[in-house]
PLY file of the C-alpha trace (Angstrom):
ply
format ascii 1.0
element vertex 751
property float x
property float y
property float z
element edge 749
property int vertex1
property int vertex2
end_header
-3.56 20.20 -14.88
-0.29 18.38 -14.66
2.02 16.98 -12.06
5.73 17.47 -12.20
7.20 17.29 -15.08
13.66 5.73 -21.73
14.55 2.36 -21.49
17.75 0.75 -20.22
19.91 -1.22 -22.63
21.87 -4.03 -20.98
25.16 -5.08 -22.48
26.46 -8.42 -21.31
30.18 -9.07 -21.14
31.95 -12.37 -20.89
33.89 -13.08 -17.75
37.55 -13.17 -18.67
38.71 -14.23 -15.23
37.21 -15.79 -12.15
36.89 -13.61 -9.07
35.04 -13.86 -5.81
33.16 -11.09 -4.09
33.54 -9.55 -1.61
37.26 -9.42 -0.79
37.39 -7.79 2.63
41.11 -7.54 3.26
41.74 -4.92 5.90
45.44 -4.86 4.99
44.60 -3.21 1.69
43.31 -0.21 3.64
46.43 0.69 5.58
46.56 4.17 7.08
48.84 6.06 4.75
51.49 8.18 6.43
51.09 10.63 3.54
47.34 11.18 4.13
46.48 14.88 4.26
42.97 14.43 5.64
42.31 16.57 8.69
40.23 15.07 11.51
38.99 12.02 9.59
35.36 11.07 10.32
34.62 8.06 12.53
34.74 4.85 10.52
32.84 1.61 11.21
35.06 -0.65 13.30
33.36 -3.87 12.28
33.29 -3.45 8.53
35.65 -2.43 5.75
34.61 -0.91 2.43
33.62 -3.47 -0.20
36.17 -4.29 -2.88
34.68 -4.91 -6.29
36.08 -7.58 -8.55
38.04 -6.49 -11.63
37.51 -8.06 -15.03
39.86 -7.09 -17.89
38.05 -5.17 -20.61
39.86 -3.18 -23.27
38.40 -0.07 -24.89
39.91 1.69 -27.93
39.17 4.87 -29.85
41.23 7.07 -32.18
44.37 5.02 -31.66
44.10 5.19 -27.85
43.47 2.08 -25.73
42.62 1.83 -22.05
41.45 -0.73 -19.53
37.97 -0.52 -17.98
38.09 -3.28 -15.39
34.69 -2.35 -13.94
32.86 -2.49 -17.26
31.22 -5.72 -16.11
28.93 -3.67 -13.84
26.95 -2.46 -16.85
25.31 -5.90 -16.87
22.71 -5.23 -14.20
21.56 -8.87 -14.38
24.94 -10.10 -13.13
24.41 -11.61 -9.65
27.85 -10.35 -8.63
26.74 -6.79 -9.37
23.59 -7.11 -7.29
25.66 -8.64 -4.51
28.12 -5.76 -4.75
25.36 -3.14 -4.46
23.92 -4.86 -1.39
27.34 -4.92 0.26
27.82 -1.23 -0.53
24.44 -0.46 1.03
25.46 -2.42 4.11
28.71 -0.47 4.36
26.83 2.82 3.98
24.51 1.78 6.78
27.46 0.90 9.01
29.23 4.16 8.14
26.14 6.19 9.01
25.13 4.17 12.09
26.44 6.80 14.52
24.25 9.47 12.86
20.88 7.79 13.45
19.90 10.16 16.24
21.09 13.11 14.18
19.09 11.90 11.18
15.98 11.57 13.35
16.45 15.05 14.80
16.90 16.56 11.34
13.89 14.67 10.01
11.73 15.83 12.90
12.81 19.43 12.30
11.93 19.22 8.63
8.56 17.55 9.17
7.65 20.07 11.88
7.91 22.91 9.35
5.37 21.35 7.00
1.69 22.21 7.38
-0.64 19.26 7.91
-2.27 19.84 4.53
-0.48 21.27 1.51
-2.69 22.77 -1.21
-2.60 24.72 -4.43
-5.18 27.45 -5.05
-7.96 26.60 -7.51
-7.30 27.64 -11.09
-10.28 28.25 -13.31
-10.56 26.52 -16.67
-13.92 26.75 -18.38
-16.70 25.99 -15.88
-14.35 24.19 -13.46
-11.91 25.06 -10.70
-8.96 22.64 -10.70
-6.59 22.22 -7.76
-4.32 19.77 -5.94
-3.67 19.05 -2.30
-1.75 16.54 -0.19
-4.13 15.10 2.41
-3.10 15.02 6.04
-0.73 12.12 6.82
-0.42 11.29 3.11
2.67 11.37 0.89
1.36 12.34 -2.52
-1.05 14.85 -4.08
-4.66 14.43 -5.12
-5.96 16.17 -8.26
-9.46 17.57 -7.77
-12.00 19.91 -9.28
-15.33 21.52 -8.48
-17.77 23.58 -10.49
-17.18 27.30 -10.29
-20.02 29.33 -8.85
-20.47 32.66 -10.60
-20.40 35.98 -8.77
-19.23 34.57 -5.45
-15.76 36.13 -5.43
-14.19 32.70 -5.07
-10.61 34.02 -5.04
-11.20 35.86 -1.75
-12.67 32.72 -0.20
-9.70 30.62 -1.21
-9.12 29.33 2.34
-12.32 27.30 2.27
-10.89 24.54 0.11
-7.77 24.15 2.24
-9.63 23.40 5.45
-12.64 21.38 4.42
-13.71 19.14 1.61
-16.37 20.70 -0.58
-19.56 18.74 -1.14
-19.21 19.09 -4.92
-15.51 18.18 -5.03
-14.53 15.54 -7.58
-11.31 13.57 -7.11
-9.78 13.03 -10.55
-6.54 11.28 -9.64
-5.09 10.17 -6.32
-1.35 9.50 -6.45
-1.59 7.81 -3.02
-3.90 5.06 -4.29
-1.50 4.25 -7.14
1.46 4.17 -4.74
-0.49 1.94 -2.36
-1.12 -0.56 -5.14
2.35 -0.56 -6.70
4.67 0.69 -3.95
5.98 3.48 -6.18
4.41 6.17 -8.32
5.62 8.81 -10.74
2.87 10.58 -12.68
4.35 11.98 -15.85
1.56 13.86 -17.66
-2.07 14.74 -16.88
-4.30 16.20 -19.57
-8.02 16.91 -19.25
-9.96 16.79 -22.53
-11.33 20.07 -23.96
-14.88 19.10 -22.97
-13.68 18.17 -19.44
-15.11 14.63 -19.73
-11.85 12.63 -19.82
-8.49 12.61 -18.08
-5.49 11.16 -19.89
-2.48 10.53 -17.69
0.75 8.53 -17.70
2.19 6.61 -14.77
5.51 4.96 -13.97
5.28 2.38 -11.17
8.86 1.06 -11.25
11.13 4.10 -11.59
12.40 3.29 -15.09
10.21 5.99 -16.72
8.42 3.54 -19.01
5.18 5.47 -18.67
1.85 3.73 -19.19
-1.02 5.76 -20.65
-4.43 5.47 -18.98
-7.65 7.31 -19.73
-10.33 7.95 -17.13
-13.97 8.80 -17.83
-14.61 11.69 -15.45
-18.37 11.37 -15.82
-18.55 7.94 -14.19
-15.05 7.48 -12.72
-14.18 4.41 -14.79
-10.83 3.75 -16.48
-10.94 2.43 -20.04
-9.78 -1.16 -19.48
-8.59 -2.03 -22.97
-6.28 0.94 -23.48
-2.70 -0.10 -22.74
-0.14 2.15 -24.41
3.38 1.94 -23.01
6.32 4.32 -23.28
4.18 7.44 -23.68
6.22 10.57 -23.01
3.72 13.29 -23.96
0.24 13.62 -25.36
-2.43 16.09 -26.46
-6.18 16.03 -27.02
-7.81 16.93 -30.31
-10.74 19.33 -30.28
-13.30 16.52 -30.50
-12.25 15.33 -27.01
-12.28 11.77 -28.34
-8.92 11.72 -30.10
-5.58 11.51 -28.37
-2.28 12.19 -30.04
-0.26 9.82 -29.55
-3.05 8.78 -31.72
-5.88 6.93 -29.98
-9.53 6.97 -30.90
-11.87 6.69 -27.91
-15.13 4.88 -28.45
-17.43 3.26 -25.91
-15.12 0.30 -25.35
-13.20 0.16 -28.59
-9.94 1.81 -29.55
-8.28 2.09 -32.90
-4.62 3.11 -33.09
-3.25 4.86 -36.16
0.43 5.71 -36.48
0.78 9.17 -37.98
4.47 9.81 -37.35
7.57 7.84 -36.39
10.84 9.51 -35.45
13.62 7.33 -36.83
16.54 9.64 -36.05
17.92 8.84 -32.58
19.25 12.38 -32.27
15.72 13.72 -31.77
12.92 13.34 -29.22
9.23 13.64 -29.98
7.25 15.95 -27.72
3.56 16.59 -28.26
1.80 19.71 -27.07
-1.22 21.79 -27.96
-1.45 25.49 -28.79
-3.17 27.53 -26.09
-6.31 28.02 -28.17
-6.51 24.26 -28.79
-6.64 24.60 -32.57
-3.31 22.93 -33.37
-1.25 20.07 -31.98
2.47 20.52 -32.48
4.79 17.66 -33.29
5.18 19.13 -36.64
1.68 20.68 -36.99
-1.59 18.78 -36.70
-4.97 20.43 -37.18
-6.72 19.66 -33.88
-10.10 19.76 -35.62
-8.97 17.32 -38.32
-6.15 15.23 -36.80
-6.46 12.55 -39.48
-5.27 15.01 -42.13
-1.66 14.28 -41.16
1.38 16.39 -40.41
2.67 19.63 -41.80
6.38 20.42 -41.38
7.26 23.80 -39.88
10.91 24.03 -40.87
13.79 21.85 -41.96
15.90 20.54 -39.10
19.07 22.43 -38.30
21.44 21.36 -35.54
21.08 23.57 -32.47
18.00 25.38 -33.80
14.65 25.14 -31.98
11.10 26.31 -32.76
8.22 26.80 -30.31
4.82 27.58 -31.83
1.64 29.23 -30.60
-1.42 30.21 -32.61
-3.40 33.44 -32.49
-6.22 34.31 -34.90
-4.76 32.92 -38.11
-1.08 33.53 -37.28
1.60 31.28 -35.88
3.88 32.98 -33.38
7.25 31.24 -33.40
9.88 31.55 -30.69
13.14 30.47 -32.31
16.89 30.93 -32.41
17.12 30.22 -36.15
19.88 32.41 -37.64
18.79 34.90 -40.27
20.82 36.45 -43.07
23.90 34.45 -42.04
23.96 36.26 -38.69
26.03 34.47 -35.99
23.54 35.60 -33.31
21.86 32.54 -31.74
19.60 34.37 -29.28
15.89 33.63 -29.34
13.49 36.05 -30.99
9.82 36.04 -31.91
8.66 35.60 -35.49
5.24 35.14 -37.04
3.60 33.97 -40.24
0.15 33.17 -41.52
-0.98 29.62 -40.87
-1.17 28.84 -44.58
2.38 30.14 -45.16
4.24 28.28 -42.41
5.79 25.79 -44.84
7.29 28.62 -46.90
9.61 29.64 -44.03
8.67 33.19 -44.97
8.61 34.34 -41.40
8.58 37.91 -40.20
10.95 38.63 -37.33
8.81 40.84 -35.09
10.24 41.03 -31.56
13.89 40.93 -30.53
15.22 41.11 -26.96
17.14 44.12 -25.74
20.88 43.89 -25.23
21.85 41.85 -22.18
18.62 39.85 -22.12
17.11 36.90 -23.94
13.59 35.61 -24.57
13.25 32.37 -22.63
9.60 31.47 -23.16
6.23 32.79 -24.32
2.53 32.25 -23.76
-0.34 33.49 -25.93
-3.86 34.47 -24.88
-6.74 35.96 -26.80
-5.81 39.51 -25.79
-2.25 39.25 -24.51
1.20 37.90 -25.27
3.36 36.92 -22.27
7.15 36.88 -22.58
9.68 35.42 -20.14
13.00 37.21 -20.31
16.41 36.24 -18.94
18.75 38.97 -17.81
22.14 38.78 -16.18
20.62 39.89 -12.86
17.16 38.35 -12.54
14.19 36.91 -14.45
11.66 39.32 -15.98
8.09 38.74 -17.22
6.00 41.12 -19.28
2.72 41.15 -21.19
1.93 42.89 -24.47
-1.57 43.59 -25.76
-2.71 41.49 -28.70
-3.12 41.90 -31.56
-0.08 44.12 -32.01
0.35 46.27 -35.09
3.83 45.13 -36.02
5.94 47.03 -38.50
6.21 45.36 -41.89
9.69 46.74 -42.41
11.69 45.89 -39.29
11.61 43.98 -36.07
10.75 45.81 -32.87
12.21 45.87 -29.40
9.94 44.86 -26.55
9.92 48.37 -25.09
8.42 49.70 -28.34
5.25 47.67 -27.74
4.04 49.24 -24.47
4.83 46.18 -22.33
3.62 45.74 -18.77
6.48 44.36 -16.68
5.08 42.22 -13.89
6.09 43.47 -10.43
8.40 40.85 -8.89
10.19 40.63 -5.55
13.73 41.99 -5.75
15.18 38.73 -4.45
13.18 36.41 -6.68
15.36 33.72 -8.20
12.68 31.42 -9.58
9.62 32.22 -11.70
7.46 29.35 -12.91
4.16 29.55 -14.80
0.95 28.15 -13.43
-1.22 25.94 -15.62
-2.88 28.93 -17.34
-5.12 26.73 -19.49
-7.80 29.25 -20.41
-7.01 31.01 -23.71
-9.68 33.66 -23.05
-8.38 34.59 -19.61
-6.75 37.96 -18.95
-5.22 36.78 -15.67
-1.83 35.09 -15.73
-0.71 32.96 -12.79
2.92 32.43 -11.74
4.76 30.80 -8.85
7.52 32.98 -7.40
10.22 31.65 -5.12
13.67 32.44 -3.77
16.03 31.04 -1.14
14.47 33.46 1.39
10.87 33.53 0.14
8.43 30.61 0.49
6.61 29.78 -2.75
4.22 32.56 -3.67
1.33 32.23 -6.13
0.45 35.51 -7.83
-2.28 36.37 -10.33
-1.40 39.19 -12.75
-4.40 40.87 -14.37
-2.97 41.85 -17.75
-5.95 44.01 -18.70
-5.99 46.06 -15.51
-2.21 45.86 -15.05
-2.64 44.92 -11.42
-1.80 41.84 -9.40
-3.06 39.92 -6.38
-1.31 37.45 -4.10
-3.40 34.30 -4.08
-1.44 32.06 -1.76
1.94 31.72 -0.05
3.40 28.48 1.27
3.07 28.18 5.01
6.22 27.33 6.95
5.54 26.38 10.55
7.88 27.51 13.29
9.30 30.59 11.55
8.00 34.10 11.10
8.04 35.93 7.78
8.25 39.68 7.32
6.36 41.69 4.71
8.65 43.22 2.08
6.43 45.04 -0.38
5.37 48.10 1.56
4.84 50.31 -1.48
2.32 48.00 -3.12
-1.29 47.20 -2.37
-0.32 43.64 -1.53
2.58 42.25 0.46
4.76 39.24 -0.21
6.51 37.68 2.71
10.09 36.55 3.08
12.54 35.71 5.82
15.37 37.99 4.73
15.48 39.60 8.18
16.73 36.27 9.55
18.48 34.79 6.52
20.66 36.79 4.18
20.71 36.08 0.44
23.11 37.97 -1.80
24.39 37.70 -5.33
28.10 38.03 -5.99
30.16 38.10 -9.17
33.12 35.72 -9.34
35.90 36.05 -11.89
36.66 32.70 -13.53
39.96 31.50 -15.03
39.43 33.38 -18.31
38.03 36.60 -16.85
34.37 35.67 -17.30
32.09 36.82 -14.48
30.13 33.97 -12.87
26.97 34.66 -10.81
27.16 33.17 -7.31
24.16 33.26 -4.96
25.08 32.96 -1.28
22.65 32.17 1.55
23.28 32.12 5.30
21.74 32.90 8.68
22.41 36.40 9.95
22.51 35.03 13.49
24.33 31.70 13.14
26.92 32.41 10.43
30.50 32.97 11.61
32.77 34.65 9.09
35.78 32.52 8.21
34.63 29.64 10.43
31.41 28.30 8.94
30.78 25.07 7.11
29.38 25.45 3.62
28.10 23.67 0.53
28.04 24.85 -3.06
25.50 23.55 -5.58
26.17 23.28 -9.31
24.62 21.90 -12.50
25.94 23.58 -15.64
24.35 21.60 -18.50
21.54 21.71 -21.08
21.08 25.46 -20.65
19.12 24.83 -17.45
19.11 27.47 -14.73
20.23 26.10 -11.37
17.26 25.64 -9.06
17.39 28.24 -6.29
13.77 28.04 -5.20
12.58 27.95 -1.61
13.43 24.83 0.41
12.26 24.72 4.03
14.47 21.69 4.76
17.51 23.88 4.07
16.85 25.81 7.29
18.28 22.87 9.24
21.69 23.71 7.79
21.36 27.49 7.95
20.34 27.46 11.60
23.53 25.52 12.37
25.65 28.23 10.78
26.12 26.69 7.36
26.49 28.67 4.16
24.58 27.42 1.10
25.76 28.72 -2.27
24.59 28.29 -5.87
27.06 28.64 -8.75
25.43 29.49 -12.10
28.33 28.24 -14.18
28.52 28.26 -17.97
26.70 25.40 -19.62
23.57 26.21 -17.64
21.05 29.00 -18.21
22.01 32.65 -18.36
21.17 35.99 -19.92
21.46 34.65 -23.47
22.08 31.38 -25.29
25.84 31.87 -25.42
26.03 31.11 -21.67
25.03 27.56 -22.49
27.23 27.07 -25.54
30.30 28.46 -23.76
30.07 25.63 -21.23
29.13 22.69 -23.43
30.72 20.54 -26.13
34.35 21.48 -26.75
34.06 24.23 -24.12
32.78 22.02 -21.28
35.91 22.61 -19.21
34.76 26.20 -18.71
31.91 25.09 -16.45
34.32 23.07 -14.31
36.79 25.94 -13.94
33.85 28.25 -13.14
32.74 25.96 -10.32
36.21 25.76 -8.83
36.53 29.56 -8.99
33.24 29.95 -7.09
34.41 27.51 -4.41
37.68 29.41 -4.04
35.75 32.66 -3.74
33.66 31.38 -0.80
36.84 30.56 1.11
38.85 33.62 0.10
36.06 36.01 1.07
35.53 34.35 4.45
32.09 32.88 3.87
33.36 29.34 4.52
36.33 27.94 6.48
39.12 26.80 4.18
38.73 23.14 5.18
34.93 23.03 5.50
33.59 23.36 1.96
31.33 20.69 0.49
29.79 20.38 -2.97
26.49 18.96 -4.26
25.64 17.89 -7.81
22.64 16.03 -9.21
22.74 14.02 -12.46
24.75 16.13 -14.93
25.62 18.29 -11.92
27.41 15.22 -10.58
29.68 15.39 -13.63
30.46 19.01 -12.75
31.25 18.33 -9.08
33.22 15.13 -9.68
35.30 16.78 -12.41
35.98 19.74 -10.09
37.15 17.31 -7.40
39.56 15.72 -9.86
40.88 19.18 -10.67
41.07 20.45 -7.07
40.53 17.62 -4.54
42.09 19.80 -1.82
39.36 22.43 -2.21
36.52 20.23 -0.97
36.05 18.46 2.35
32.94 16.56 1.25
30.66 15.99 -1.72
27.24 14.56 -2.48
26.85 13.12 -5.97
23.22 12.20 -6.64
22.58 9.78 -9.52
25.72 11.29 -11.09
26.69 11.19 -14.75
30.35 10.36 -14.11
31.29 7.64 -16.61
30.95 10.13 -19.45
33.41 8.76 -22.00
32.30 5.12 -21.85
28.62 6.04 -21.88
28.96 8.32 -24.90
30.89 5.58 -26.71
27.87 3.28 -26.38
25.09 4.51 -28.72
22.80 1.65 -27.61
22.15 3.42 -24.31
18.92 5.47 -24.28
20.29 9.02 -24.01
23.71 8.68 -25.62
22.89 9.95 -29.10
20.78 12.78 -27.70
23.72 13.84 -25.52
26.12 14.25 -28.44
24.86 17.81 -28.92
25.51 18.66 -25.27
28.82 16.92 -24.58
30.12 15.91 -28.00
30.37 12.67 -29.95
33.54 10.73 -29.01
33.51 9.10 -32.45
34.76 12.53 -33.59
38.37 12.86 -32.54
38.19 16.48 -31.41
35.19 15.67 -29.20
36.94 12.55 -27.92
40.01 14.55 -26.87
37.80 17.09 -25.13
35.77 14.51 -23.21
38.88 12.65 -22.04
40.06 15.84 -20.31
37.14 16.01 -17.89
35.31 12.64 -17.78
35.30 12.08 -13.98
35.72 8.30 -14.01
38.74 8.56 -16.32
40.58 11.35 -14.48
40.68 10.19 -10.86
44.06 11.13 -9.42
46.33 8.35 -8.17
47.27 8.31 -4.49
45.72 11.71 -3.78
43.53 12.53 -0.76
39.94 12.85 -1.96
37.04 14.35 0.01
34.47 12.24 1.79
31.68 11.44 -0.66
28.12 10.21 -0.60
27.27 8.78 -4.03
23.65 7.79 -4.61
22.28 5.68 -7.46
18.93 4.14 -8.38
18.71 0.64 -9.77
15.91 1.43 -12.23
17.38 4.76 -13.37
16.96 4.95 -17.14
18.76 8.31 -17.52
22.00 7.59 -15.68
22.86 3.91 -15.39
23.19 2.56 -11.85
26.61 1.24 -12.82
28.04 4.74 -13.32
28.12 5.63 -9.63
29.19 2.09 -8.73
32.12 2.13 -11.16
33.15 5.58 -9.96
33.20 4.58 -6.27
35.12 1.39 -7.05
37.80 3.30 -8.95
38.04 6.00 -6.27
38.64 3.27 -3.68
41.21 1.59 -5.91
43.08 4.71 -7.01
43.03 7.46 -4.38
44.37 7.64 -0.82
43.32 4.39 0.84
42.56 6.11 4.13
40.40 8.90 2.69
38.47 6.57 0.40
37.05 4.71 3.39
34.71 7.68 3.85
33.38 7.35 0.30
30.04 5.53 0.42
27.65 4.28 -2.23
23.93 4.15 -1.44
21.65 2.55 -4.04
17.89 2.79 -4.12
16.96 -0.67 -5.32
13.35 0.20 -6.20
13.23 3.81 -7.46
14.35 5.74 -10.50
16.21 8.93 -11.39
13.98 11.17 -9.28
13.81 9.13 -6.08
10.66 8.29 -4.16
8.87 11.63 -4.39
6.65 11.60 -1.26
6.93 14.59 1.04
8.12 12.66 4.13
10.35 10.54 1.90
12.03 13.69 0.63
12.61 14.88 4.21
14.08 11.49 5.12
16.44 11.60 2.14
17.58 15.14 2.91
18.08 14.35 6.60
20.38 11.49 5.57
22.40 13.76 3.27
22.72 16.53 5.86
23.73 14.01 8.52
26.45 12.73 6.21
27.79 16.24 5.68
27.77 16.98 9.40
29.49 13.71 10.24
32.34 14.05 7.78
32.82 17.74 8.59
32.83 17.12 12.33
29.53 18.74 13.33
27.42 16.26 15.29
24.67 18.60 16.43
0 1
1 2
2 3
3 4
5 6
6 7
7 8
8 9
9 10
10 11
11 12
12 13
13 14
14 15
15 16
16 17
17 18
18 19
19 20
20 21
21 22
22 23
23 24
24 25
25 26
26 27
27 28
28 29
29 30
30 31
31 32
32 33
33 34
34 35
35 36
36 37
37 38
38 39
39 40
40 41
41 42
42 43
43 44
44 45
45 46
46 47
47 48
48 49
49 50
50 51
51 52
52 53
53 54
54 55
55 56
56 57
57 58
58 59
59 60
60 61
61 62
62 63
63 64
64 65
65 66
66 67
67 68
68 69
69 70
70 71
71 72
72 73
73 74
74 75
75 76
76 77
77 78
78 79
79 80
80 81
81 82
82 83
83 84
84 85
85 86
86 87
87 88
88 89
89 90
90 91
91 92
92 93
93 94
94 95
95 96
96 97
97 98
98 99
99 100
100 101
101 102
102 103
103 104
104 105
105 106
106 107
107 108
108 109
109 110
110 111
111 112
112 113
113 114
114 115
115 116
116 117
117 118
118 119
119 120
120 121
121 122
122 123
123 124
124 125
125 126
126 127
127 128
128 129
129 130
130 131
131 132
132 133
133 134
134 135
135 136
136 137
137 138
138 139
139 140
140 141
141 142
142 143
143 144
144 145
145 146
146 147
147 148
148 149
149 150
150 151
151 152
152 153
153 154
154 155
155 156
156 157
157 158
158 159
159 160
160 161
161 162
162 163
163 164
164 165
165 166
166 167
167 168
168 169
169 170
170 171
171 172
172 173
173 174
174 175
175 176
176 177
177 178
178 179
179 180
180 181
181 182
182 183
183 184
184 185
185 186
186 187
187 188
188 189
189 190
190 191
191 192
192 193
193 194
194 195
195 196
196 197
197 198
198 199
199 200
200 201
201 202
202 203
203 204
204 205
205 206
206 207
207 208
208 209
209 210
210 211
211 212
212 213
213 214
214 215
215 216
216 217
217 218
218 219
219 220
220 221
221 222
222 223
223 224
224 225
225 226
226 227
227 228
228 229
229 230
230 231
231 232
232 233
233 234
234 235
235 236
236 237
237 238
238 239
239 240
240 241
241 242
242 243
243 244
244 245
245 246
246 247
247 248
248 249
249 250
250 251
251 252
252 253
253 254
254 255
255 256
256 257
257 258
258 259
259 260
260 261
261 262
262 263
263 264
264 265
265 266
266 267
267 268
268 269
269 270
270 271
271 272
272 273
273 274
274 275
275 276
276 277
277 278
278 279
279 280
280 281
281 282
282 283
283 284
284 285
285 286
286 287
287 288
288 289
289 290
290 291
291 292
292 293
293 294
294 295
295 296
296 297
297 298
298 299
299 300
300 301
301 302
302 303
303 304
304 305
305 306
306 307
307 308
308 309
309 310
310 311
311 312
312 313
313 314
314 315
315 316
316 317
317 318
318 319
319 320
320 321
321 322
322 323
323 324
324 325
325 326
326 327
327 328
328 329
329 330
330 331
331 332
332 333
333 334
334 335
335 336
336 337
337 338
338 339
339 340
340 341
341 342
342 343
343 344
344 345
345 346
346 347
347 348
348 349
349 350
350 351
351 352
352 353
353 354
354 355
355 356
356 357
357 358
358 359
359 360
360 361
361 362
362 363
363 364
364 365
365 366
366 367
367 368
368 369
369 370
370 371
371 372
372 373
373 374
374 375
375 376
376 377
377 378
378 379
379 380
380 381
381 382
382 383
383 384
384 385
385 386
386 387
387 388
388 389
389 390
390 391
391 392
392 393
393 394
394 395
395 396
396 397
397 398
398 399
399 400
400 401
401 402
402 403
403 404
404 405
405 406
406 407
407 408
408 409
409 410
410 411
411 412
412 413
413 414
414 415
415 416
416 417
417 418
418 419
419 420
420 421
421 422
422 423
423 424
424 425
425 426
426 427
427 428
428 429
429 430
430 431
431 432
432 433
433 434
434 435
435 436
436 437
437 438
438 439
439 440
440 441
441 442
442 443
443 444
444 445
445 446
446 447
447 448
448 449
449 450
450 451
451 452
452 453
453 454
454 455
455 456
456 457
457 458
458 459
459 460
460 461
461 462
462 463
463 464
464 465
465 466
466 467
467 468
468 469
469 470
470 471
471 472
472 473
473 474
474 475
475 476
476 477
477 478
478 479
479 480
480 481
481 482
482 483
483 484
484 485
485 486
486 487
487 488
488 489
489 490
490 491
491 492
492 493
493 494
494 495
495 496
496 497
497 498
498 499
499 500
500 501
501 502
502 503
503 504
504 505
505 506
506 507
507 508
508 509
509 510
510 511
511 512
512 513
513 514
514 515
515 516
516 517
517 518
518 519
519 520
520 521
521 522
522 523
523 524
524 525
525 526
526 527
527 528
528 529
529 530
530 531
531 532
532 533
533 534
534 535
535 536
536 537
537 538
538 539
539 540
540 541
541 542
542 543
543 544
544 545
545 546
546 547
547 548
548 549
549 550
550 551
551 552
552 553
553 554
554 555
555 556
556 557
557 558
558 559
559 560
560 561
561 562
562 563
563 564
564 565
565 566
566 567
567 568
568 569
569 570
570 571
571 572
572 573
573 574
574 575
575 576
576 577
577 578
578 579
579 580
580 581
581 582
582 583
583 584
584 585
585 586
586 587
587 588
588 589
589 590
590 591
591 592
592 593
593 594
594 595
595 596
596 597
597 598
598 599
599 600
600 601
601 602
602 603
603 604
604 605
605 606
606 607
607 608
608 609
609 610
610 611
611 612
612 613
613 614
614 615
615 616
616 617
617 618
618 619
619 620
620 621
621 622
622 623
623 624
624 625
625 626
626 627
627 628
628 629
629 630
630 631
631 632
632 633
633 634
634 635
635 636
636 637
637 638
638 639
639 640
640 641
641 642
642 643
643 644
644 645
645 646
646 647
647 648
648 649
649 650
650 651
651 652
652 653
653 654
654 655
655 656
656 657
657 658
658 659
659 660
660 661
661 662
662 663
663 664
664 665
665 666
666 667
667 668
668 669
669 670
670 671
671 672
672 673
673 674
674 675
675 676
676 677
677 678
678 679
679 680
680 681
681 682
682 683
683 684
684 685
685 686
686 687
687 688
688 689
689 690
690 691
691 692
692 693
693 694
694 695
695 696
696 697
697 698
698 699
699 700
700 701
701 702
702 703
703 704
704 705
705 706
706 707
707 708
708 709
709 710
710 711
711 712
712 713
713 714
714 715
715 716
716 717
717 718
718 719
719 720
720 721
721 722
722 723
723 724
724 725
725 726
726 727
727 728
728 729
729 730
730 731
731 732
732 733
733 734
734 735
735 736
736 737
737 738
738 739
739 740
740 741
741 742
742 743
743 744
744 745
745 746
746 747
747 748
748 749
749 750
């Protein structure tokens, strides 16, 4: 069972000039007679925006030189930088002071929709039922298990565990206890040993994602005291249940560490996982029964090519996009080979996706193969009986193999697998979700080709309608009250961009409503459109919430990603602008009431779109945004820089440099132009996007753009957390209430 699921380099610069901070000169923020901002939001009367010091720093590349006067902020040990962040937090607090009642009302609404106890249904693995729940009045989950009792139809009595604690319940890991001790908790990985006697897990207690490995003896509840392994990203158990890879031998109180592999190339990450049957550990390949025998390489490395392995009765099944016979096609397909022949690269291509779809993922069981498919319209899952008699002469389409396509709701936008640990199981568990359907846990019996709804998230204060009348079971959604539709938007080059639009049937007013548009557009990731009860606080006030699946993110096939990354990154930005224009043109949102939201690499997308069309947006929220793209990619000492070359390009290459300079948000802020109100959030211990990126961006916006408009640009820094925030359920509601209150304030809706 697992919960959700780099180090910062500090570069010191010499001070080339003396400067004091802060410089609060109100005369520098004169009200420009050329300001185009309509109905500016109320500004704090007692405080002006902080003004960061400027220190000359020259940067050069490919014969081009430029000044980065806020480069000094990358030294997070500089007292002036800490002072600056505190002053920015104080200004944010002053700016948002008149929204405190609104924030409290929003928070109360969001909390009131949450049930007192949030649980996941038990999932059987071997003799145990594993599950998680968040106790009443607690912030974080607890991982538990209890012995399964045969022939008691435990699925139908699922409600018992949600209302009372079972006498034979074992608590394996309590996030709340860790948070109580350290003030912060992020559990990275949880892995129970094959014999169910040990739990290996990794924790981050600062927010910098330097995960510490701990191992707990589940038979007596003790934690091995001498095991201290830092910076563990992933792990897997060997079959003996006493060997961990990243390689640790468990004895009574003694541990011996043996290094079996070191990745020296900064362009690659190491991720360790185990095949479903437990017989192999994949970094390269490690025999889980004989882990000391070393590694076996699967395939030579090729840029842009990936391999995902599973094992089934002497064969490796390999999901890959490796080109064959010099074909330019980069879509994923399924290949297989005998275990002893894997090093020969003599793989048989056995399953190819149909036109207009792509294979996104796979899972292998003793009697079934599960395939996740991407299509242009919606996700698809199917199972195929194993073993399959594949043709020795040619690959086969999925429909040739008598697949069972899992019944899914028509409006499902998100399909996530459950833990599905048991290789011998014929039941596959998934979590279904959409903007109008609370999370739904469904078990698909692949042998009987039937399904059962195990659990659906409870949302207090709203009523759901059944929308599966033709099936034995019913899934519930709120589409009678909230309308979710998918539209096709034509981008600048004629490409059709999927746009999902959500609004209240009762509260929405055509051509008059406020609206926000979410975007990401990187790493081939599909934009998250899963259920969010907190979102109802906007919808019930008449807001439109839209999701733009721009190029660079996930789509029907791999080309959707490549056509919005590297030298083609501008496509994703134009796509986003086109989707925003569509919302206004078609009357979903008022022409001066559109906001935008981007998280991490999504912040790059939104900030670049603002540079391109600042008049299109009234407001924006940039959460831990990757906005100083050019300078960050020019610094290979930072933890993710080299890894990001494949996604955004390497500025040491002139063509990539020219491309990046066209969209890097920090380097393309327009001079003297009216910019939208912006909430920019950063985290001091963020190891993925440096805290200085958002700080530099806000400082340059204040320096460069309309001096009146930039007063409603605020920077809020979490001084204790990391890239993913605090994580507790009430903490998430508090954060979202703050963001919604900001949007309502700057768009003139104080209700």
